[in-house]
C-alpha positions in Angstrom: 17.4 -81.1 5.0 16.7 -79.4 8.2 18.3 -76.0 6.9 15.1 -76.3 4.3 12.7 -77.9 6.6 13.8 -74.1 8.3 13.3 -71.9 6.0 10.0 -73.0 4.4 8.6 -72.7 8.0 10.3 -68.9 7.5 8.8 -68.0 4.6 5.5 -69.3 6.2 5.9 -66.9 9.0 6.4 -64.3 6.6 3.7 -65.2 5.0 1.1 -65.0 7.4 2.3 -61.2 9.0 1.5 -60.2 5.8 -1.3 -61.4 5.8 -2.3 -60.5 9.6 -1.2 -56.8 8.9 -3.6 -56.2 5.8 -6.5 -57.8 7.4 -6.2 -55.9 9.9 -5.6 -52.3 8.3 -9.5 -51.3 7.6 -9.2 -51.9 11.6 -6.8 -49.2 11.6 -8.4 -46.9 9.3 -11.5 -47.2 11.3 -10.3 -46.3 14.2 -8.3 -43.5 12.6 -11.4 -42.5 10.8 -13.2 -41.0 14.6 -10.6 -38.9 14.6 -11.2 -37.1 11.5 -14.7 -36.8 12.0 -14.6 -35.5 15.6 -13.2 -32.7 14.5 -16.9 -31.4 12.9 -19.4 -28.7 13.3 -21.7 -30.6 16.3 -24.9 -27.3 16.0 -24.8 -25.2 13.1 -28.0 -22.8 14.4 -29.2 -19.6 12.2 -31.9 -17.8 13.1 -33.1 -14.9 10.6 -35.6 -12.0 11.0 -37.5 -11.0 8.3 -37.6 -7.0 7.7 -40.5 -5.2 6.3 -38.1 -4.0 3.6 -37.3 -7.2 2.8 -33.7 -7.2 4.2 -32.9 -10.2 6.6 -30.8 -9.9 9.7 -29.2 -13.4 10.3 -27.3 -15.1 12.7 -25.3 -17.9 12.7 -24.2 -20.2 16.2 -22.2 -22.1 14.9 -19.7 -25.1 17.2 -17.1 -26.6 16.7 -15.2 -29.1 18.2 -11.9 -28.3 17.7 -9.0 -30.9 17.8 -6.1 -28.4 15.9 -6.5 -30.5 12.8 -7.4 -28.4 10.0 -9.2 -25.7 13.0 -5.9 -24.4 15.1 -6.6 -20.5 14.6 -10.3 -20.3 14.1 -12.8 -20.7 11.7 -13.4 -18.7 7.8 -17.0 -18.1 6.8 -17.8 -17.8 3.2 -21.0 -16.5 1.5 -21.0 -16.0 -2.2 -21.5 -12.3 -3.8 -23.8 -13.7 -6.4 -26.3 -16.2 -6.4 -28.9 -17.3 -9.6 -33.1 -16.5 -9.3 -35.1 -19.5 -11.0 -34.4 -18.0 -13.9 -31.0 -18.0 -14.1 -30.0 -14.6 -13.5 -26.8 -14.1 -11.5 -28.6 -11.4 -8.6 -25.9 -9.8 -6.5 -26.2 -10.4 -2.9 -25.2 -7.3 -0.5 -24.4 -7.8 2.5 -23.5 -5.7 5.9 -21.5 -8.3 8.1 -22.4 -7.1 11.9 -21.0 -8.3 15.0 -18.8 -11.1 15.4 -18.0 -13.7 18.8 -16.0 -16.4 20.2 -17.0 -17.9 22.7 -19.5 -15.0 23.9 -16.2 -12.3 24.0 -15.8 -10.5 21.0 -12.8 -12.0 18.4 -10.3 -11.0 16.2 -11.4 -11.0 12.6 -10.3 -10.5 9.2 -12.7 -9.4 6.1 -10.1 -11.3 2.6 -13.5 -10.4 0.4 -12.5 -11.7 -3.2 -14.4 -10.9 -6.1 -16.9 -13.8 -5.8 -17.0 -14.1 -1.9 -17.6 -12.4 0.9 -14.8 -14.1 3.1 -14.5 -13.6 7.0 -11.6 -15.4 8.6 -12.2 -15.8 12.5 -9.3 -16.2 15.1 -5.8 -14.8 16.1 -3.2 -15.8 13.7 -0.6 -16.0 16.8 -2.2 -18.6 18.8 -4.0 -21.8 18.1 -7.3 -22.3 19.5 -7.8 -24.6 22.8 -9.0 -27.9 22.1 -12.4 -29.2 22.4 -16.3 -27.0 21.9 -15.7 -23.3 20.4 -19.3 -21.2 19.7 -18.8 -18.7 17.1 -21.5 -16.1 16.0 -21.4 -13.8 12.9 -24.1 -11.7 12.1 -24.7 -10.2 9.1 -27.7 -7.9 7.0 -28.6 -8.8 2.9 -30.5 -6.0 1.6 -33.2 -7.2 -0.6 -33.2 -10.8 0.3 -36.9 -11.9 -0.5 -37.2 -13.2 -4.5 -40.2 -11.9 -6.5 -41.9 -14.4 -8.2 -45.0 -13.9 -10.4 -47.7 -15.0 -8.5 -46.4 -14.8 -5.0 -42.9 -13.5 -3.2 -40.2 -16.3 -1.4 -37.7 -16.6 0.6 -34.5 -19.3 -0.9 -31.7 -19.4 1.2 -28.8 -21.8 1.6 -28.5 -22.0 5.2 -24.9 -23.7 5.6 -23.8 -23.7 2.6 -22.1 -26.5 1.1 -18.4 -25.8 1.2 -17.8 -26.7 4.5 -15.0 -30.3 5.2 -16.3 -31.3 8.0 -19.2 -33.0 9.3 -22.4 -31.2 11.2 -24.0 -33.5 13.7 -27.3 -30.5 13.9 -28.7 -27.9 11.6 -31.6 -25.9 12.8 -32.9 -22.6 11.8 -35.4 -20.0 12.7 -37.4 -18.2 9.8 -39.4 -14.7 11.7 -41.8 -12.9 9.2 -42.8 -9.0 10.5 -46.6 -9.3 11.6 -49.6 -10.0 8.9 -47.6 -12.3 7.1 -48.9 -15.5 6.4 -46.7 -18.8 5.0 -48.0 -20.0 2.3 -45.7 -23.7 1.3 -42.5 -24.1 2.5 -39.9 -27.2 0.9 -36.1 -27.9 2.8 -33.7 -29.3 1.0 -30.6 -31.2 2.2 -27.6 -33.1 0.8 -24.6 -32.2 -2.0 -25.3 -29.4 -3.8 -28.0 -30.3 -6.5 -29.8 -32.8 -4.3 -33.5 -33.1 -3.9 -33.3 -35.3 -0.5 -35.3 -34.2 2.3 -34.0 -35.7 5.1 -35.3 -32.8 7.9 -38.7 -31.7 9.3 -39.8 -28.7 8.6 -42.8 -26.4 10.7 -44.3 -23.3 10.6 -46.7 -21.4 13.1 -48.7 -18.2 13.6 -48.0 -17.9 10.5 -45.1 -16.0 10.5 -41.9 -18.4 12.2 -41.0 -21.1 10.2 -38.3 -23.9 11.7 -36.3 -26.7 10.5 -34.3 -29.1 11.9 -31.2 -31.8 10.3 -32.8 -35.2 10.8 -29.3 -36.8 9.9 -25.4 -36.1 10.0 -24.4 -33.8 7.6 -21.0 -35.4 5.6 -18.7 -32.8 4.2 -20.2 -30.7 0.8 -23.6 -31.2 2.3 -25.8 -28.3 3.4 -28.8 -27.7 4.1 -31.4 -25.1 1.4 -34.9 -23.8 2.5 -37.4 -22.5 0.5 -40.7 -20.3 2.4 -43.1 -19.1 0.2 -44.9 -15.8 1.1 -47.8 -13.8 -0.6 -47.0 -11.9 -3.5 -46.1 -8.1 -2.5 -46.6 -8.9 1.0 -43.0 -7.6 1.9 -41.8 -4.0 1.0 -38.4 -3.7 -1.4 -35.7 -1.3 -0.6 -35.7 2.0 -3.5 -32.9 1.1 -6.7 -31.3 4.5 -5.0 -30.4 2.4 -1.9 -29.5 -0.5 -3.2 -27.0 1.1 -5.3 -25.4 2.9 -2.3 -25.7 -0.7 -0.5 -23.6 -2.4 -3.6 -21.5 0.1 -3.1 -20.5 -0.1 -0.2 -17.6 2.7 1.6 -17.5 3.7 -2.1 -20.3 5.9 -1.3 -17.9 7.4 1.4 -15.4 7.9 -1.3 -17.9 9.4 -3.5 -18.7 11.7 -0.6 -15.6 12.7 0.1 -14.4 14.1 -4.0 -17.7 15.6 -3.2 -16.4 17.9 -0.9 -12.4 18.0 -1.8 -13.5 19.3 -5.3 -15.4 22.1 -3.9 -13.0 23.0 -1.4 -10.3 22.8 -3.9 -12.0 24.6 -6.7 -13.7 27.4 -4.2 -10.3 28.3 -2.0 -8.7 28.2 -5.5 -11.2 30.8 -6.5 -11.2 32.9 -3.8 -7.4 33.1 -2.9 -5.3 31.3 -5.5 -5.9 33.6 -9.0 -4.1 35.9 -9.5 -4.8 39.8 -9.9 -2.0 41.4 -12.4 -2.2 45.1 -12.4 -1.8 47.3 -15.4 1.3 45.8 -17.7 3.0 48.1 -19.4 6.0 48.1 -21.8 9.7 48.7 -19.3 12.7 48.5 -20.5 15.2 47.4 -17.8 14.8 44.6 -15.6 13.1 44.5 -12.1 15.3 46.8 -9.8 18.6 45.0 -8.1 17.2 41.7 -9.1 19.4 39.3 -11.2 18.1 36.7 -14.2 17.5 34.2 -11.3 15.4 36.5 -9.5 13.0 36.9 -12.4 12.8 33.5 -13.0 12.0 32.8 -9.0 9.8 35.1 -9.6 7.6 34.1 -12.4 7.8 30.7 -11.9 6.3 31.2 -8.3 9.1 28.8 -7.1 12.6 26.8 -8.2 12.8 24.8 -11.2 15.8 23.6 -13.0 15.4 26.7 -15.5 15.7 28.9 -12.6 19.6 26.9 -11.8 20.5 27.4 -15.2 19.7 31.0 -15.9 21.9 31.2 -12.8 24.4 28.9 -14.3 24.4 31.1 -17.3 24.2 34.3 -15.8 27.7 34.5 -14.6 28.7 33.4 -17.7 27.7 36.8 -19.0 29.2 38.3 -16.4 32.5 36.9 -17.0 33.3 34.6 -14.0 33.0 31.6 -16.7 32.9 30.8 -20.0 31.1 27.7 -21.9 31.7 25.4 -24.9 29.9 23.1 -26.5 31.9 20.6 -28.9 31.2 20.4 -32.7 29.0 17.3 -32.0 26.9 19.0 -29.7 27.9 16.4 -27.1 29.6 17.8 -24.4 29.6 20.9 -22.2 32.4 22.6 -21.0 32.2 24.6 -17.7 35.7 26.9 -17.3 36.8 28.9 -14.7 37.6 32.5 -16.1 40.8 32.9 -14.2 40.7 36.4 -14.1 37.4 37.4 -13.2 36.5 40.0 -11.1 33.0 41.1 -9.7 32.0 44.4 -10.9 31.6 47.2 -8.3 27.5 48.0 -8.3 25.6 51.4 -8.5 24.6 53.0 -6.0 21.2 51.3 -5.0 21.8 48.2 -7.4 22.9 44.5 -5.5 25.7 43.0 -6.9 25.5 39.6 -8.1 28.2 36.9 -6.5 29.0 34.0 -8.5 31.3 32.8 -5.8 28.7 29.8 -5.1 30.5 28.9 -8.3 33.6 29.2 -8.7 34.5 27.2 -5.0 31.7 23.8 -5.9 33.3 23.8 -9.3 36.1 24.6 -9.8 37.9 23.8 -6.5 40.7 21.5 -7.9 40.2 21.8 -12.1 39.7 25.0 -14.5 37.2 22.6 -16.5 34.0 21.2 -15.0 32.3 18.9 -18.4 28.5 18.1 -18.9 27.3 14.7 -21.3 25.0 15.3 -23.3 23.9 11.9 -22.4 23.7 12.4 -18.8 24.0 9.5 -16.2 22.2 10.3 -12.9 25.0 8.3 -10.8 27.8 10.0 -12.5 29.4 11.3 -8.9 31.1 13.7 -11.5 28.0 15.7 -11.2 27.5 16.3 -7.5 28.9 19.1 -6.7 26.8 20.6 -9.5 24.0 19.3 -7.4 25.3 20.4 -4.3 26.1 24.3 -6.0 21.8 23.5 -6.6 20.9 22.9 -3.3 22.8 25.7 -1.8 21.5 28.6 -4.4 17.9 27.1 -4.3 18.7 27.3 -0.3 19.6 31.1 -0.9 17.0 32.5 -3.0 13.7 31.1 -1.1 15.5 32.7 2.0 15.5 36.1 0.0 12.5 35.5 -2.9 10.3 34.1 -0.3 8.3 36.9 1.4 7.1 37.1 -1.9 5.0 34.4 -3.1 1.9 33.6 -0.5 1.8 29.7 -0.6 -1.3 29.7 1.4 -0.4 26.3 3.2 -3.1 26.6 5.0 -5.6 25.9 2.8 -3.3 22.6 2.1 -3.2 22.1 5.5 -7.1 21.3 6.3 -7.6 20.2 2.5 -4.7 17.1 4.3 -6.6 17.3 7.5 -10.2 16.5 5.2 -8.4 13.3 4.0 -7.3 12.4 7.3 -10.5 12.2 8.4 -12.3 10.3 6.2 -9.4 8.2 6.3 -10.3 7.1 10.5 -14.2 7.4 9.4 -13.7 4.6 6.9 -10.6 2.8 9.6 -13.4 3.1 12.3 -16.1 1.9 10.8 -14.3 -1.3 9.7 -10.1 -1.4 8.8 -10.7 -5.3 8.7 -12.9 -4.7 5.5 -10.4 -5.0 2.0 -12.7 -3.0 0.9 -12.3 -0.3 3.6 -8.7 -0.9 2.7 -8.3 -0.4 -0.8 -10.7 3.2 -0.8 -7.8 4.0 2.5 -5.2 3.3 0.2 -7.3 5.2 -3.4 -7.8 8.7 -1.5 -4.5 9.4 0.3 -3.0 8.4 -3.7 -5.5 10.5 -5.2 -4.7 13.3 -2.4 -1.7 13.1 -3.0 -1.9 14.1 -6.7 -4.8 16.4 -6.0 -1.9 18.4 -3.6 0.3 18.4 -5.9 -2.3 20.0 -8.8 -3.8 22.4 -5.6 -0.1 23.2 -3.9 0.7 24.4 -7.5 -2.6 26.1 -8.3 -3.3 27.4 -4.7 0.0 29.4 -5.0 -0.3 33.4 -5.3 2.3 36.5 -5.3 1.5 39.2 -2.3 1.4 42.3 -3.0 5.8 43.2 -3.4 5.9 40.1 -5.9 2.9 40.5 -7.8 4.2 44.5 -8.7 7.6 42.2 -9.2 5.3 40.5 -11.1 4.2 42.7 -13.3 7.7 44.6 -14.0 8.7 41.5 -15.3 6.0 40.5 -17.8 6.6 44.4 -18.7 10.7 43.9 -19.0 9.7 40.7 -21.8 7.5 42.9 -23.3 10.0 44.9 -24.9 12.3 41.8 -25.0 9.7 40.5 -27.0 9.6 43.5 -29.0 7.6 43.0 -33.3 9.2 45.5 -35.7 5.6 47.2 -35.9 6.0 48.1 -31.8 9.9 49.1 -32.4 8.6 51.9 -34.6 7.1 53.2 -31.5 8.8 56.5 -30.5 9.0 54.9 -26.2 11.3 52.1 -27.8 14.8 52.7 -28.3 16.2 52.4 -31.5 18.9 50.4 -31.1 19.5 47.6 -29.3 23.3 47.8 -28.6 25.6 44.5 -28.1 26.3 45.7 -24.5 22.3 45.8 -23.8 21.8 42.6 -25.4 24.3 40.8 -24.0 23.4 41.9 -20.3 19.7 41.2 -21.1 20.4 37.4 -22.6 20.3 35.5 -19.5 17.3 37.5 -18.4 15.5 37.1 -21.5 16.4 32.7 -21.3 15.3 33.2 -17.8 11.4 34.7 -19.3 11.9 32.1 -21.9 12.3 35.0 -25.0 15.3 34.8 -25.8 15.1 33.4 -29.7 12.9 36.7 -30.2 15.5 38.6 -27.8 18.1 37.2 -30.2 16.9 37.6 -33.7 16.1 41.4 -33.1 19.4 41.7 -32.4 20.8 39.5 -35.1 18.5 41.7 -37.8 19.9 45.3 -36.5 23.5 44.8 -36.7 26.5 43.4 -38.0 27.3 41.6 -35.2 31.2 41.5 -36.3 31.5 45.2 -37.3 30.1 46.0 -33.8 32.5 43.3 -32.1 35.7 44.7 -33.5 38.2 46.4 -31.2 35.5 46.1 -28.7 36.7 45.7 -24.4 33.4 43.6 -23.1 33.3 40.5 -23.2 31.9 40.4 -26.9 30.1 37.5 -26.4 32.9 35.3 -26.1 31.7 33.6 -22.5 29.2 30.8 -25.5 32.2 29.4 -27.8 31.1 27.9 -30.9 33.0 24.7 -32.6 32.3 26.8 -36.5 34.4 29.6 -34.8 32.0 32.9 -35.6 30.0 34.2 -33.3 26.1 33.1 -35.6 22.8 35.0 -33.4 20.3 33.4 -34.3 22.2 30.3 -33.1 22.2 31.4 -30.2 19.3 30.2 -28.5 19.2 27.0 -29.8 22.7 27.1 -27.7 21.4 28.7 -24.5 18.5 26.8 -25.0 20.7 22.8 -25.3 22.9 24.6 -22.2 20.4 24.5 -20.1 18.8 21.1 -20.9 22.4 19.8 -20.4 22.7 21.6 -17.0 19.1 20.8 -15.9 19.5 17.7 -16.1 22.7 17.0 -14.4 21.7 18.7 -11.4 18.5 16.5 -10.8 19.4 13.6 -8.3 18.9 9.9 -9.1 16.1 8.2 -8.1 16.2 5.2 -5.2 15.3 2.4 -6.1 -39.5 -16.7 -8.7 -38.2 -20.8 -9.0 -40.8 -22.4 -8.1 -38.8 -24.2 -4.8 -41.3 -23.7 -1.7 -43.1 -25.9 -4.9 -41.1 -28.5 -5.3 -38.6 -27.0 -8.2 -35.8 -26.4 -5.8 -32.5 -28.5 -4.3 -30.2 -28.4 -1.3 -26.9 -25.7 -2.5 -29.6 -23.5 -4.2 -30.4 -19.9 -3.7 -28.8 -16.7 -1.5 -26.4 -17.6 1.0 -24.6 -20.7 1.0 -21.2 -21.1 0.0 -19.3 -22.6 3.3 -16.2 -22.7 5.1 -13.4 -24.3 7.0 -11.0 -24.4 9.4 -7.6 -22.6 9.6 
């Protein structure tokens, strides 16, 4: 029995402990509440000066008590980019931030605007603020802040915003109009958005000064809004053009940049980039001492994939290598000619040395295979790419004096873009739109620079002479039947001439026309019988016979494979002042918080 009594006593004690803990829970909550409540805004003071043009210069003094709960690094302030007028129309709020300070010193801040809010984040992300009182000053200017009503104008402004998660002990606002303005009426609204409560006292004196102060603490998500009416058209407004410019912000600078850089590019190209070819007359041989790849470099004003393909085809034409395509055109095989001996040049004639090809592609093999479907990560292509680099460097060194890149003008164009980006950065690098403009400027300048670099190049005097000679030689290779009736043209194209000039025709883009002209004039099989020449056997065909009309397409196919294989892989009026307004309406507003 004693045991049962002991159990009962223990049960009663447990029940009593549970009831006591339940009864003391509200006390714990009450005691904890001030800690959360004490991290708050102790004073929200706003001074507003209205200019004669309707702009409002606004300074917010926000005093907070930080406990490192929500306010760890500092505070942020949000202001909507749009507000609704008295008729429900969506009006853009054009705002420009001025000075930002914390505890009397310049503050670190960052603009993180989005499509709906101007957002200012104040504080150092790398350190916490000290616990205690901190005072933040935020200055900004609002364009055309006056609402234009039917019979009077109003300044309708959400002073604090309704988005703060903190208690606000006291809110005061002072509004100053220009001289000569007489305030007609005013209202002050407090509470959550949509509230028409008026827990504030207000006054205005000397006609143009208005002030208001809350009479109770504002809870989280509560705010204060003022509406002050003045005579119709007593304050001016900015021009539509000025408002457009102000709304665009730093995009105006980007437009200015385009207005400078595009005429600069057009004028310098017109004066210094246009080619001035001489009189083009037919020539029956290529420019003196110019190899086919030299001609390709000159006519293209630089090195490209076709220049390299021309070099390979010229090596085959000279007998250094042979080119073979398989039956389904899936493979191109370059075969080393073991018996090749470079021909001795004639007097005053430059010899083209193909030793680079032989040493690069055939160092340990007699055949080099290129697939039609190119895998740019294929290690087998490295020798071809190395050869291309060697060839490009040699041509660039030998022929650079024939082409003027006008690099000074390109440098000036890039300097203009750099100065523009620097100006925007110095003005306000914290703004997201400033960063966007800098990024877009650099991207657009890269695009323009590529076009400009390509378009501003021109021949030197010597280069233009060579280009004219190449154009005259192209006329001969591309001559029609009617042109060949001219007494100046050779009446017959021999196999030796055809073979010698075929790489030049490929370089000049008239290989098909050159092949067709030769096919019309001679019987290929008869011409090649008993010939000791290479006999065009440097290109082997799967069908065994030589079809001159199909030779051009074979050259194009071979050139495409060589070009693709040599490319390196990529790296990876509300009437608010008349009592029809409410809290949270008007311009301004938004809110803020700690971070």
